[in-house]
C-alpha positions as CSV (number, residue, x, y, z in Angstrom):
1,M,50.3,3.0,35.1
2,V,50.6,5.7,32.4
3,F,51.7,5.2,28.8
4,A,52.7,7.7,26.1
5,N,50.3,6.3,23.5
6,M,48.0,3.4,22.7
7,V,50.7,1.3,21.0
8,E,52.8,1.3,24.3
9,L,49.7,0.3,26.3
10,K,48.8,-2.6,24.0
11,T,52.4,-3.8,23.9
12,W,52.6,-3.8,27.7
13,L,49.3,-5.6,28.1
14,Q,50.4,-8.3,25.6
15,E,53.7,-8.9,27.3
16,Y,52.0,-9.0,30.7
17,S,49.4,-11.5,29.5
18,I,52.1,-13.7,28.1
19,V,54.4,-13.6,31.1
20,H,51.5,-14.2,33.5
21,N,49.6,-16.6,31.3
22,R,46.5,-14.5,31.0
23,P,45.2,-14.6,27.4
24,F,42.6,-11.9,26.8
25,R,40.2,-10.6,24.3
26,V,39.5,-7.0,23.5
27,M,36.2,-5.8,24.8
28,N,36.4,-2.1,23.9
29,S,38.8,-0.3,21.6
30,Y,38.3,3.4,20.9
31,K,41.6,5.2,19.9
32,D,40.4,8.5,21.4
33,R,38.6,7.3,24.5
34,R,39.2,3.9,26.1
35,Y,40.7,0.4,25.8
36,T,39.3,-2.6,27.7
37,V,40.4,-6.2,27.8
38,T,38.8,-9.2,29.6
39,C,39.9,-12.8,30.3
40,K,39.5,-15.1,27.3
41,E,37.5,-17.5,29.5
42,D,35.2,-14.7,30.9
43,C,36.3,-15.3,34.5
44,G,35.7,-11.7,35.5
45,W,39.3,-10.5,35.2
46,K,39.4,-7.1,33.4
47,V,41.8,-4.2,32.7
48,C,40.4,-0.8,31.7
49,A,42.4,2.1,30.3
50,R,41.4,5.6,29.3
51,K,43.0,8.5,27.4
52,D,43.5,11.6,29.6
53,K,43.3,15.2,28.7
54,V,47.0,15.5,27.7
55,G,46.8,12.5,25.4
56,K,48.4,9.8,27.5
57,W,46.8,6.5,28.3
58,R,46.2,5.5,32.0
59,I,45.1,2.2,33.4
60,T,42.1,3.2,35.5
61,S,40.9,-0.1,36.9
62,V,41.7,-3.7,37.2
63,Q,39.1,-6.3,38.3
64,Q,40.7,-9.1,40.2
65,P,41.1,-11.9,40.8
66,H,41.9,-14.0,37.8
67,T,39.9,-17.1,38.9
68,C,39.8,-19.3,35.8
69,A,43.0,-21.1,36.4
70,T,45.9,-21.6,35.3
71,A,49.4,-21.6,36.3
72,E,49.9,-24.2,33.6
73,V,51.3,-22.9,30.4
74,E,49.4,-24.0,27.3
75,E,51.2,-24.8,24.0
76,T,50.0,-21.5,22.4
77,H,49.1,-18.0,23.6
78,L,46.5,-15.8,21.9
79,Q,48.7,-12.6,22.3
80,L,52.0,-14.2,21.2
81,N,51.5,-13.4,17.5
82,S,54.0,-12.7,14.9
83,R,53.6,-8.9,15.0
84,F,54.3,-8.9,18.8
85,I,57.3,-11.1,18.4
86,A,58.6,-8.8,15.6
87,K,58.4,-5.7,17.8
88,T,59.9,-7.5,20.8
89,F,62.9,-9.0,19.0
90,C,63.4,-6.1,16.5
91,N,66.7,-5.0,18.1
92,V,68.0,-8.6,18.2
93,I,67.2,-9.0,14.4
94,K,68.7,-5.6,13.7
95,H,72.0,-6.6,15.1
96,M,71.8,-10.2,13.8
97,P,69.8,-9.9,10.5
98,T,71.1,-13.4,9.5
99,I,69.7,-15.1,12.6
100,T,68.0,-18.4,11.6
101,V,64.4,-19.0,12.3
102,S,65.3,-22.0,14.5
103,A,67.5,-19.7,16.6
104,L,64.7,-17.1,16.8
105,I,62.3,-19.9,18.1
106,E,64.8,-20.7,20.8
107,S,65.1,-17.0,21.8
108,I,61.3,-16.7,22.0
109,F,61.2,-19.9,24.2
110,L,63.9,-18.6,26.6
111,R,62.1,-15.3,27.1
112,F,58.4,-16.4,27.2
113,E,58.5,-20.2,27.7
114,Y,56.4,-20.7,24.6
115,R,57.7,-22.7,21.6
116,V,56.1,-21.1,18.6
117,K,55.7,-22.8,15.3
118,Y,58.3,-22.3,12.5
119,G,55.8,-20.4,10.3
120,K,55.0,-17.8,13.0
121,A,58.6,-17.2,13.7
122,W,59.4,-16.8,10.0
123,R,56.6,-14.2,9.6
124,A,57.9,-12.4,12.7
125,K,61.4,-12.1,11.3
126,Q,60.0,-10.8,8.0
127,L,57.9,-8.2,9.8
128,A,61.0,-7.2,11.9
129,L,63.1,-6.8,8.8
130,A,60.4,-4.6,7.3
131,M,60.3,-2.4,10.4
132,I,64.1,-2.0,10.2
133,Y,64.7,-1.6,6.5
134,G,61.2,-0.9,5.0
135,D,59.2,-3.4,3.1
136,W,60.1,-4.8,-0.4
137,E,57.8,-2.6,-2.4
138,E,59.1,0.5,-0.7
139,A,62.7,-0.5,-1.3
140,Y,62.1,-1.1,-5.0
141,E,60.2,2.2,-5.4
142,R,63.2,4.0,-3.9
143,L,65.5,2.7,-6.6
144,P,65.1,5.6,-9.1
145,R,65.7,8.1,-6.3
146,M,68.8,6.2,-5.2
147,M,70.2,6.1,-8.8
148,N,69.6,9.9,-9.2
149,A,71.4,10.5,-5.9
150,I,74.4,8.4,-7.0
151,K,74.5,10.2,-10.4
152,A,74.5,13.6,-8.7
153,K,77.8,12.6,-7.0
154,N,79.2,10.8,-10.0
155,P,79.2,12.9,-13.2
156,G,79.1,10.7,-16.3
157,M,77.0,8.0,-14.7
158,H,74.3,6.5,-16.8
159,F,71.3,4.5,-15.6
160,E,68.0,3.1,-16.9
161,Y,65.0,2.0,-14.9
162,L,62.4,0.2,-17.0
163,P,59.3,-1.2,-15.3
164,K,57.8,-3.9,-17.5
165,E,54.3,-3.7,-18.8
166,G,51.7,-5.9,-17.1
167,E,52.6,-8.5,-14.5
168,T,54.8,-11.6,-14.2
169,R,53.4,-15.1,-14.0
170,D,53.1,-15.0,-10.2
171,G,51.1,-11.7,-10.3
172,R,54.0,-9.5,-9.2
173,R,55.1,-6.5,-11.2
174,G,58.5,-6.8,-12.9
175,F,61.2,-4.3,-13.6
176,R,64.7,-3.9,-15.1
177,A,67.4,-1.6,-13.9
178,F,70.9,-0.8,-15.3
179,R,73.7,1.5,-14.3
180,T,77.3,2.2,-15.3
181,F,79.8,4.9,-14.3
182,G,81.7,7.4,-16.5
183,R,85.0,5.9,-15.4
184,C,83.8,2.5,-16.4
185,I,82.8,3.7,-19.8
186,E,86.3,5.4,-20.2
187,A,88.1,2.3,-18.9
188,F,86.4,0.0,-21.4
189,K,88.1,1.9,-24.2
190,H,91.4,0.5,-22.9
191,C,90.1,-3.1,-22.3
192,R,90.3,-6.1,-24.5
193,P,87.2,-6.4,-26.7
194,V,85.7,-9.1,-24.6
195,L,82.9,-8.9,-22.0
196,A,82.4,-11.5,-19.2
197,I,78.9,-11.6,-17.8
198,D,78.2,-13.0,-14.3
199,G,75.0,-13.2,-12.3
200,T,73.7,-14.1,-9.0
201,F,70.1,-15.0,-8.1
202,L,68.0,-12.8,-5.8
203,T,66.3,-14.8,-3.1
204,G,64.1,-12.1,-1.5
205,K,60.4,-11.6,-2.0
206,Y,60.9,-10.7,-5.6
207,N,63.0,-13.1,-7.6
208,G,65.4,-12.0,-10.3
209,T,69.0,-11.8,-11.2
210,M,71.8,-9.3,-10.3
211,L,74.2,-9.1,-13.3
212,V,77.7,-7.6,-13.7
213,A,79.6,-7.1,-16.9
214,I,83.4,-7.4,-16.5
215,G,86.2,-6.4,-18.8
216,I,89.9,-7.4,-18.8
217,D,92.6,-4.8,-19.3
218,G,96.1,-5.1,-20.8
219,E,97.5,-6.4,-17.5
220,N,94.9,-9.1,-17.2
221,M,93.1,-7.2,-14.4
222,L,89.3,-7.5,-14.0
223,V,87.5,-4.2,-14.6
224,P,83.8,-4.0,-13.5
225,L,81.9,-2.1,-16.2
226,A,78.2,-2.3,-15.8
227,F,75.6,-3.6,-13.4
228,A,72.0,-4.6,-13.8
229,L,69.0,-6.1,-12.0
């Protein structure tokens, strides 16, 4: 068997070992040369792969048989870790980002006949979301660029992005962001001199509050004026 890169090789070996109940340990791992795995119980079963001249990975030998047992499936599997689950179910989570952890556990069981613990499934979902959307730090770092892109298409927009000095109590860096549009500024001139403030709590990795300031015009219609994090 031939694989385009080392990642594909490792993924295939992990799925093979889970489906056939052959947990292994890595014996040799050289990204430019070879990759070898052996049975966790040292029964003699071994798979060797090497990188060829064109950069592809080829399984060069398999030492059989797998003599240490077991058609019986244990409660856990060494290769069924959260990162493998994330890669395997990435497309499922992409199309159903609100899938519950309990539902993900059932999906894992239906495919591999292993019932993983809640914590492992939760970590797998978080890793999959990071693969799809980027991680939390990356998303917050993109916020100033996003604001500038919006401003380029909306003349008159005003925004502020103010990282707080130091760290918050839980050790995470804080920030504040504010934006309003030129049309909102102009509309407020025709609203009643009253602002209503509403907020909703953020429940991701970084806590905080999303705020909106709302005005009321002469026809008692709500006019969104400004937004803040």
